[in-house]
C-alpha positions as CSV (number, residue, x, y, z in Angstrom):
1,M,0.1,0.0,0.1
2,S,1.1,3.7,-0.6
3,I,-0.9,5.0,2.1
4,S,-2.6,3.3,5.1
5,V,-4.8,4.7,7.6
6,Q,-5.8,3.2,10.4
7,N,-8.1,4.6,13.3
8,I,-7.2,8.1,12.7
9,S,-8.9,10.7,14.8
10,K,-7.9,14.7,15.4
11,S,-9.6,17.5,17.5
12,Y,-9.5,21.1,17.8
13,K,-10.2,22.4,21.2
14,N,-12.4,19.1,22.0
15,I,-14.0,19.5,18.5
16,P,-13.7,16.4,16.2
17,A,-12.3,17.0,12.8
18,L,-11.4,13.5,11.7
19,Q,-13.1,10.8,13.7
20,N,-11.7,7.2,13.4
21,I,-10.8,7.3,9.7
22,T,-9.3,4.1,8.1
23,L,-8.9,4.1,4.6
24,E,-5.9,2.6,2.2
25,V,-4.5,3.9,-1.2
26,N,-2.9,1.6,-3.7
27,E,0.7,2.3,-5.1
28,G,0.1,4.4,-8.6
29,E,-3.6,4.8,-7.8
30,L,-5.4,8.4,-8.3
31,F,-7.3,8.6,-5.2
32,G,-10.0,10.9,-4.4
33,L,-11.5,12.7,-1.1
34,I,-14.7,14.1,-2.0
35,G,-16.6,16.5,0.7
36,P,-17.5,19.9,1.3
37,D,-15.6,22.4,3.2
38,G,-14.8,21.7,6.8
39,A,-15.5,17.7,6.2
40,G,-12.2,17.2,7.2
41,K,-10.0,16.9,3.8
42,T,-7.4,19.2,4.5
43,T,-6.8,17.9,8.3
44,L,-6.2,14.6,7.2
45,F,-3.7,15.7,4.3
46,R,-1.4,18.0,6.9
47,L,-1.7,14.5,9.2
48,L,-0.4,12.6,6.7
49,T,2.5,15.2,5.4
50,T,3.5,15.1,9.0
51,L,2.1,19.1,9.7
52,L,-0.1,17.8,12.4
53,L,-0.2,14.8,15.1
54,P,-3.0,13.1,15.3
55,N,-4.8,12.3,18.7
56,E,-5.1,8.7,18.0
57,G,-4.5,6.1,15.6
58,S,-1.7,5.4,13.1
59,A,-0.7,5.9,9.5
60,T,2.0,5.3,6.7
61,V,2.8,7.1,3.6
62,A,5.2,5.1,1.2
63,N,5.9,2.4,4.3
64,Y,7.4,5.3,6.1
65,N,5.5,5.9,9.9
66,I,4.1,9.6,10.0
67,L,5.2,9.6,13.7
68,K,8.3,7.9,13.5
69,Q,9.6,9.0,10.2
70,V,8.8,12.3,9.6
71,K,12.0,13.1,7.5
72,E,11.7,10.4,5.3
73,I,8.0,11.3,4.8
74,R,8.9,15.0,3.7
75,N,11.4,13.7,0.9
76,A,8.8,10.9,-0.3
77,V,6.0,13.1,-1.0
78,G,4.7,16.3,-2.7
79,Y,2.2,18.6,-1.1
80,M,0.1,21.5,-2.7
81,P,-2.0,23.0,-0.4
82,G,-5.1,24.7,-1.2
83,K,-4.0,28.1,-0.9
84,F,-1.5,29.4,-3.2
85,S,1.8,29.3,-1.0
86,L,4.9,29.9,-3.1
87,Y,7.0,32.8,-3.0
88,Q,4.9,35.4,-4.7
89,D,7.8,37.9,-4.9
90,L,10.3,35.4,-7.1
91,T,9.7,34.6,-10.7
92,I,8.5,31.2,-12.1
93,S,12.1,30.2,-12.4
94,E,13.4,31.5,-9.1
95,N,10.7,29.2,-7.1
96,L,11.2,26.0,-9.1
97,A,15.0,26.6,-8.6
98,F,14.3,27.3,-4.9
99,F,12.6,24.3,-4.4
100,A,14.6,21.8,-6.3
101,T,17.7,23.0,-4.0
102,I,16.0,22.5,-1.1
103,F,15.5,18.7,-1.8
104,G,18.9,18.8,-3.4
105,T,18.3,18.4,-6.9
106,T,17.8,20.6,-10.0
107,I,15.2,21.2,-12.7
108,E,17.3,19.5,-15.3
109,E,17.4,16.3,-13.2
110,N,13.9,15.9,-13.2
111,Y,12.8,17.8,-15.8
112,D,10.9,14.8,-17.9
113,L,8.4,14.8,-15.0
114,I,7.0,18.0,-15.0
115,E,7.7,18.9,-19.0
116,D,4.2,18.8,-20.1
117,I,3.3,21.1,-17.0
118,Y,6.1,23.4,-17.5
119,V,5.9,24.1,-21.3
120,Q,2.8,25.8,-20.4
121,I,4.0,28.4,-18.2
122,E,7.8,28.9,-19.4
123,P,7.1,31.8,-21.7
124,F,6.3,33.6,-18.7
125,K,9.3,32.4,-16.5
126,N,10.7,35.7,-15.6
127,R,7.1,36.8,-14.3
128,K,6.8,37.1,-10.6
129,A,4.5,34.1,-9.3
130,G,2.0,36.9,-7.6
131,A,1.2,38.2,-10.8
132,L,0.1,34.7,-12.5
133,S,-3.4,34.1,-13.2
134,G,-5.2,31.3,-11.2
135,G,-4.4,28.7,-13.5
136,M,-1.0,29.4,-14.1
137,K,-0.3,29.6,-10.2
138,Q,-1.9,26.0,-9.6
139,K,0.8,24.6,-12.7
140,L,3.7,26.2,-11.2
141,A,2.5,24.8,-7.5
142,L,2.1,21.4,-8.9
143,C,5.6,21.8,-10.6
144,C,7.2,22.5,-7.5
145,A,5.5,19.9,-5.4
146,L,6.9,17.5,-8.1
147,I,10.3,18.7,-8.9
148,H,12.2,16.4,-6.4
149,K,10.3,13.1,-7.7
150,P,8.3,12.0,-4.9
151,K,6.7,9.0,-4.8
152,V,2.8,10.4,-3.3
153,L,1.8,13.6,-4.4
154,F,-1.0,15.3,-2.0
155,L,-3.3,17.9,-3.9
156,D,-5.5,19.7,-1.4
157,E,-8.4,21.2,-3.6
158,P,-6.2,22.1,-6.6
159,T,-9.0,23.2,-9.1
160,T,-10.8,25.6,-6.5
161,G,-11.5,28.8,-8.0
162,V,-9.9,27.8,-11.1
163,D,-11.6,28.3,-14.7
164,P,-13.3,25.2,-16.5
165,V,-10.7,25.0,-19.2
166,S,-7.8,25.0,-16.5
167,R,-9.8,22.4,-14.5
168,K,-9.9,20.2,-17.4
169,E,-6.4,20.7,-18.1
170,F,-4.9,20.2,-15.0
171,W,-7.0,16.9,-14.5
172,E,-5.3,15.4,-17.8
173,M,-2.0,16.2,-15.9
174,L,-2.7,14.0,-13.4
175,K,-3.4,11.4,-15.5
176,R,-0.2,11.5,-17.5
177,L,1.6,11.6,-14.0
178,K,-0.4,8.5,-12.8
179,Q,1.1,6.7,-16.0
180,K,4.4,7.7,-14.6
181,G,3.8,5.5,-11.5
182,I,3.1,8.2,-8.9
183,T,0.4,7.5,-6.1
184,I,-2.0,10.9,-6.1
185,L,-4.3,11.7,-3.3
186,V,-6.2,14.4,-4.2
187,S,-9.4,16.1,-2.3
188,T,-12.1,18.0,-4.0
189,P,-15.5,19.7,-3.4
190,Y,-16.6,19.3,-6.8
191,M,-18.6,16.1,-7.1
192,D,-18.6,16.3,-10.8
193,E,-14.4,15.6,-10.7
194,A,-14.9,12.3,-8.4
195,T,-15.9,10.4,-11.4
196,L,-12.2,11.2,-12.8
197,C,-10.6,9.0,-10.0
198,D,-9.9,5.5,-9.7
199,R,-11.5,5.4,-6.2
200,I,-13.0,8.2,-4.0
201,A,-13.7,8.3,-0.6
202,L,-16.9,10.4,0.8
203,I,-16.2,12.1,3.5
204,Q,-18.7,14.7,6.0
205,E,-18.2,15.7,9.5
206,G,-14.6,14.2,9.8
207,K,-16.3,10.8,8.9
208,I,-15.6,8.3,6.0
209,L,-19.2,7.9,4.1
210,K,-18.1,5.1,1.9
211,I,-15.3,3.9,-0.2
212,D,-15.4,2.7,-3.5
213,T,-14.8,3.2,-7.4
214,P,-17.4,6.0,-8.7
215,Q,-19.3,3.6,-10.8
216,G,-19.1,1.0,-7.9
217,I,-20.8,3.6,-5.5
218,V,-23.5,4.4,-8.4
219,D,-24.6,0.5,-8.9
220,A,-24.6,0.1,-5.2
221,Y,-27.2,2.9,-5.1
222,Q,-31.0,1.2,-5.2
223,K,-33.1,4.0,-4.6
224,T,-35.2,5.5,-7.8
225,I,-34.7,9.4,-8.3
226,Y,-37.1,11.8,-9.8
227,E,-36.5,15.0,-11.7
228,V,-39.2,17.3,-10.9
229,T,-39.9,20.9,-12.4
230,S,-43.2,23.0,-12.3
231,N,-44.1,26.7,-13.1
232,Q,-43.5,27.2,-9.5
233,M,-40.0,26.3,-8.6
234,H,-39.8,28.5,-5.1
235,L,-42.8,26.2,-4.0
236,L,-41.8,23.1,-5.2
237,I,-39.5,21.7,-2.6
238,E,-41.7,22.8,0.2
239,D,-44.7,21.3,-1.4
240,L,-42.7,18.0,-2.2
241,K,-41.3,17.7,1.5
242,H,-45.0,17.6,2.8
243,F,-46.0,14.8,0.1
244,P,-46.7,11.7,2.4
245,S,-44.3,9.6,1.5
246,Y,-41.2,11.9,1.3
247,Y,-38.2,10.9,1.7
248,S,-35.6,13.3,0.3
249,V,-35.6,16.4,-1.9
250,F,-33.2,19.0,-2.8
251,A,-32.5,21.2,-5.4
252,F,-30.1,20.1,-8.5
253,G,-29.5,22.4,-11.0
254,E,-32.7,23.4,-13.3
255,F,-34.5,20.5,-11.6
256,V,-35.4,19.1,-7.8
257,H,-34.4,15.8,-7.3
258,Y,-37.1,13.7,-5.3
259,I,-36.6,10.5,-3.6
260,D,-39.8,8.9,-2.3
261,L,-40.1,6.7,0.8
262,N,-41.8,3.9,-1.0
263,N,-38.8,3.2,-3.8
264,F,-41.4,2.2,-6.4
265,F,-44.7,4.2,-6.1
266,D,-47.1,5.6,-8.5
267,S,-45.7,8.6,-9.8
268,E,-49.1,9.7,-10.7
269,T,-50.1,9.9,-7.3
270,L,-47.2,12.8,-6.8
271,R,-48.3,14.3,-10.0
272,N,-52.1,14.7,-9.1
273,Y,-50.6,16.1,-5.6
274,L,-48.6,18.7,-7.1
275,K,-51.6,19.9,-9.7
276,A,-53.8,20.2,-6.5
277,K,-51.0,22.5,-4.9
278,G,-51.6,24.6,-7.7
279,H,-48.4,23.7,-10.1
280,Q,-48.6,23.7,-13.7
281,S,-46.1,22.1,-16.7
282,I,-45.0,19.8,-14.5
283,I,-42.1,17.3,-15.5
284,L,-41.9,14.3,-13.7
285,Q,-39.2,11.6,-14.6
286,K,-36.7,9.1,-13.3
287,T,-33.0,9.9,-13.7
288,T,-29.5,8.4,-13.2
289,P,-28.2,8.7,-10.0
290,T,-24.7,10.8,-9.4
291,I,-22.3,10.9,-7.1
292,E,-23.7,14.2,-5.7
293,D,-27.3,12.5,-5.4
294,I,-25.6,9.4,-3.4
295,F,-23.6,12.0,-1.0
296,M,-26.8,14.0,-0.2
297,D,-28.4,10.8,0.5
298,L,-25.5,9.7,2.8
């Protein structure tokens, strides 16, 4: 295993941030930690990169113990925090050279690892990091995290605040890095990015809700989800909540997603109920569940 976590817990002033987290990440795997802000993703990353100590439990990263082999782990991992943390008054070239020197290597020695990424920012190599766009900052940060050829790469919400084109490019880069044998653990609040990972862990309030492949999680879901719209969307959610066999309802883009307590129920009964409430132009149809639907249910 590239990463093994056993019953890790962490609290801040008696407020639990992680509660008995157990998971394993295989060597060469692209593993996603999926959850909203405050779920515990960053805390787990900081524990695994030796920036924090757990209250309970143990973990190994690249076969090194996070409590006993701190120096070895820091040499074996690359860490890209959620907030841009490079030296903003240094240029792209100066930042890269600085991080290479820290790890006792050179840009040339591991250039093959960052080449696909670096060629996109090389035309601006003399520009200060603080003057870069969001997407270019992320690419520079990724280069700096890779410059010492880590065995495991931790990316904490790398695409937050990045435009859609840069997000797509970033995930394509991760796929190429995976092909080079690097284990990647990436966290994200974007449920649509879950499908780009080999396996995912859904996390909320410091607890793991489910671990599986994205398709495995969807295939195991047994409830039927309905897309619902009407001419009174502002009232639709509240009216659906008062339907006698209501189980779950939440906004989902242009639709409302509704789950009935009776998994196989008469949809015409619900349609007639909404009509009686004054709704018109009603659309009620089954839809394929997404990771976001399942996360909301869990």
